Rosetta silent file (secondary structure, phi, psi, omega in degrees, C-alpha in Angstrom):
SEQUENCE: MSKLVPPETKDLTPAQMEQVFAQVSQFFSLLAEPSRLKILFILCGGEQSVNAITEQAGSSQANVSRHLTALHREGILKRRKEGVTVYYSIGDEATLGICQGVCARVVEEMKT
SCORE:     score description
SCORE:     0.000 S_00000001
   1 L     0.000  139.550  178.897    0.002    0.037   -0.007 S_00000001
   2 L   -63.438  147.036  176.834    1.292    3.469   -0.777 S_00000001
   3 L   -60.307  -18.136 -179.286    2.536    5.720    1.953 S_00000001
   4 L   -84.301  -16.834 -177.477    0.037    8.287    0.908 S_00000001
   5 L   -83.644  110.684 -179.613   -2.973    5.980    1.487 S_00000001
   6 L   -67.400  135.869  179.765   -4.040    6.202    5.109 S_00000001
   7 H   -57.647  -25.178 -179.704   -4.425    2.729    6.655 S_00000001
   8 H   -65.808  -16.410 -178.806   -7.854    3.664    8.014 S_00000001
   9 H   -94.787   -6.733 -175.414   -9.173    3.663    4.358 S_00000001
  10 L   -53.783  -32.919 -173.350   -8.043    0.172    3.362 S_00000001
  11 L   -96.392   -1.726 -177.479  -11.162   -1.528    4.042 S_00000001
  12 L   -77.317  141.027  174.657  -13.562    1.174    2.495 S_00000001
  13 L   -77.470  164.980  177.916  -15.487    0.594   -0.640 S_00000001
  14 H   -58.529  -37.889  178.344  -15.201    3.084   -3.589 S_00000001
  15 H   -64.701  -46.230  176.283  -18.605    4.490   -2.527 S_00000001
  16 H   -67.598  -34.406  176.077  -17.444    5.091    0.994 S_00000001
  17 H   -65.791  -25.551  178.044  -14.278    6.680   -0.237 S_00000001
  18 H   -74.842  -28.269  171.415  -16.368    9.140   -2.243 S_00000001
  19 H   -69.970  -39.292  172.408  -18.027   10.036    0.982 S_00000001
  20 H   -57.255  -45.459  177.406  -14.771   10.498    2.624 S_00000001
  21 H   -66.767  -35.211  176.485  -13.565   12.783   -0.164 S_00000001
  22 H   -64.438  -39.646 -174.935  -16.789   14.849   -0.012 S_00000001
  23 H   -74.848  -36.759  178.851  -16.375   15.297    3.677 S_00000001
  24 H   -69.893  -41.312  173.007  -12.703   16.163    3.536 S_00000001
  25 H   -63.641  -37.136  176.958  -13.479   18.749    0.821 S_00000001
  26 H   -63.547  -38.557  179.961  -16.164   20.255    2.999 S_00000001
  27 H   -64.809  -50.745 -174.952  -13.619   20.418    5.895 S_00000001
  28 H   -72.420  -27.131  170.058  -11.068   22.285    3.792 S_00000001
  29 H   -58.684  -39.698  178.139  -13.805   24.618    2.470 S_00000001
  30 H   -61.652  -32.344 -177.342  -14.489   25.645    5.906 S_00000001
  31 L   -93.823    4.085 -175.875  -10.858   26.493    6.458 S_00000001
  32 L   -84.914   11.522 -175.121  -10.575   28.217    3.037 S_00000001
  33 L  -109.824  114.884 -173.639  -11.786   31.515    4.631 S_00000001
  34 H   -55.899  -38.057  179.468   -8.874   33.826    5.622 S_00000001
  35 H   -59.688  -37.471  178.148  -10.909   35.211    8.595 S_00000001
  36 H   -66.208  -43.072  173.385  -11.279   31.784   10.054 S_00000001
  37 H   -63.239  -43.697  174.008   -7.571   31.178    9.840 S_00000001
  38 H   -55.996  -40.001  177.872   -6.935   34.438   11.554 S_00000001
  39 H   -67.186  -40.435  176.696   -9.246   33.374   14.409 S_00000001
  40 H   -60.384  -47.084  179.990   -7.361   30.163   14.703 S_00000001
  41 H   -57.598  -44.943  177.043   -4.100   31.983   14.757 S_00000001
  42 H   -59.883  -37.663 -177.522   -5.417   34.271   17.547 S_00000001
  43 H   -81.054  -11.376  177.386   -6.607   31.312   19.557 S_00000001
  44 L   -62.025  -23.792  179.300   -3.090   29.569   19.291 S_00000001
  45 L   -82.506   -4.177  176.555   -2.196   31.864   22.259 S_00000001
  46 L   122.744 -179.460 -176.429   -4.948   30.310   24.355 S_00000001
  47 L   -60.200  137.858  176.698   -8.589   30.899   25.239 S_00000001
  48 E  -137.161  151.847  174.345   -9.990   34.274   24.317 S_00000001
  49 E   -77.076  161.035  176.699  -13.376   36.085   24.779 S_00000001
  50 H   -55.572  -46.164 -179.464  -15.452   36.975   21.755 S_00000001
  51 H   -57.151  -42.134 -178.084  -14.675   40.600   22.449 S_00000001
  52 H   -66.414  -48.562  176.950  -10.862   39.998   22.552 S_00000001
  53 H   -52.564  -57.433 -169.961  -11.068   37.901   19.313 S_00000001
  54 H   -59.580  -49.615  175.604  -13.099   40.582   17.610 S_00000001
  55 H   -53.509  -47.263 -179.040  -10.532   43.413   18.700 S_00000001
  56 H   -67.616  -35.852 -176.695   -7.526   41.297   17.439 S_00000001
  57 H   -72.085  -20.710 -172.943   -9.235   40.309   14.238 S_00000001
  58 L    67.280   31.056 -174.715  -10.054   43.831   13.277 S_00000001
  59 L  -132.681  173.281  178.195  -13.496   42.844   12.245 S_00000001
  60 L   -71.659  160.906  178.336  -17.094   43.392   13.389 S_00000001
  61 H   -68.392  -39.700 -179.054  -18.536   41.221   16.172 S_00000001
  62 H   -61.781  -42.575  172.610  -21.250   39.888   13.947 S_00000001
  63 H   -62.192  -44.083  177.408  -18.657   38.687   11.410 S_00000001
  64 H   -65.452  -39.495  178.033  -16.399   37.131   13.973 S_00000001
  65 H   -63.076  -43.461  177.309  -19.252   35.527   15.662 S_00000001
  66 H   -53.479  -57.056  177.324  -20.447   34.017   12.430 S_00000001
  67 H   -57.817  -43.009  178.183  -16.975   32.442   11.883 S_00000001
  68 H   -65.932  -38.197  175.870  -16.670   31.253   15.498 S_00000001
  69 H   -61.005  -43.515  176.524  -20.094   29.534   15.184 S_00000001
  70 H   -62.400  -46.880  176.547  -19.016   27.728   12.083 S_00000001
  71 H   -69.027  -32.660  173.658  -15.760   26.598   13.521 S_00000001
  72 H   -67.797  -48.848 -177.267  -17.472   25.532   16.828 S_00000001
  73 H   -60.054  -31.671 -179.171  -20.198   23.589   14.966 S_00000001
  74 L   -88.378   -1.334  172.863  -17.580   21.527   13.157 S_00000001
  75 L    89.954    9.137 -177.263  -15.769   20.769   16.531 S_00000001
  76 L   -81.894  -43.506  175.026  -12.663   22.838   15.563 S_00000001
  77 E  -101.751  146.375  168.218  -13.295   25.292   18.499 S_00000001
  78 E  -103.174  152.951  179.013  -14.584   24.720   22.084 S_00000001
  79 E  -131.005  143.466  174.527  -16.849   27.231   23.671 S_00000001
  80 E  -149.019  145.681  176.431  -17.644   27.956   27.250 S_00000001
  81 E  -107.467  134.210  175.182  -19.785   30.737   28.898 S_00000001
  82 E  -129.959  107.601 -177.889  -19.049   32.633   32.029 S_00000001
  83 L    64.666 -120.547 -175.852  -21.873   34.960   32.924 S_00000001
  84 L  -105.082    8.868 -171.806  -22.650   36.868   29.759 S_00000001
  85 E   -97.650  128.392  175.550  -19.071   36.474   28.386 S_00000001
  86 E  -110.625  133.659  176.799  -18.358   33.546   25.815 S_00000001
  87 E  -114.844  149.809 -176.535  -14.879   32.232   25.475 S_00000001
  88 E  -128.560  147.238  176.936  -13.350   30.154   22.636 S_00000001
  89 E  -141.393  170.959  174.824  -10.444   27.837   22.521 S_00000001
  90 E   -76.315  130.316 -174.978   -8.897   25.335   20.087 S_00000001
  91 L  -111.585  -11.511 -175.775  -10.980   22.117   20.264 S_00000001
  92 L  -141.851   95.591 -179.183   -9.177   20.123   17.659 S_00000001
  93 H   -60.192  -27.555  179.254   -5.415   19.992   17.755 S_00000001
  94 H   -63.266  -49.299  179.303   -5.183   17.949   14.552 S_00000001
  95 H   -65.836  -33.870 -177.180   -6.724   20.761   12.568 S_00000001
  96 H   -70.785  -32.576 -179.546   -4.549   23.405   14.285 S_00000001
  97 H   -68.766  -40.431  176.625   -1.450   21.216   13.216 S_00000001
  98 H   -51.320  -54.306 -175.872   -2.792   21.197    9.588 S_00000001
  99 H   -68.249  -36.424 -179.618   -3.045   24.904    9.579 S_00000001
 100 H   -72.474  -35.167  176.572    0.280   25.536   11.267 S_00000001
 101 H   -65.989  -39.463 -175.282    2.048   23.092    8.807 S_00000001
 102 H   -74.385  -40.591 -178.523    0.549   24.805    5.722 S_00000001
 103 H   -61.354  -47.909  176.325    1.321   28.334    7.216 S_00000001
 104 H   -49.948  -46.688 -177.925    4.973   27.249    7.794 S_00000001
 105 H   -55.910  -47.803 -173.873    5.155   26.094    4.163 S_00000001
 106 H   -69.690  -36.491  177.607    3.831   29.299    2.827 S_00000001
 107 H   -68.614  -31.927  174.962    6.170   31.419    4.985 S_00000001
 108 H   -70.879  -31.547 -179.097    9.196   29.419    3.789 S_00000001
 109 H   -76.156  -35.929  176.256    8.079   29.838    0.148 S_00000001
 110 H   -67.709  -27.936  177.071    7.813   33.666    0.846 S_00000001
 111 L   -77.430  -16.822 -177.502   11.441   33.813    2.108 S_00000001
 112 L  -104.630    0.000    0.000   12.808   32.329   -1.109 S_00000001
């Protein structure tokens, strides 16, 4: 088996693989929004309130909240509420690793 083929897929049928490809595509389309990547970057430093994220992102609260909701719905972010303040943090370290790896690659290409 090729090194590029994940062992978890070895027993899947072609139809099941089509489902996998569709879900992976949907996952990457969620991350294909620069504002969402900026939010993940902000949260790399640890848990932040919506207000703090909004301020650092330089965007409106409505826009940031929309992106936070989408990332939370997919399990990429965790959310907790303390009184009237909502805090977000990274909920999926694997996704964060993917983003960090791609960012590192882009930065290296920019240096050359």
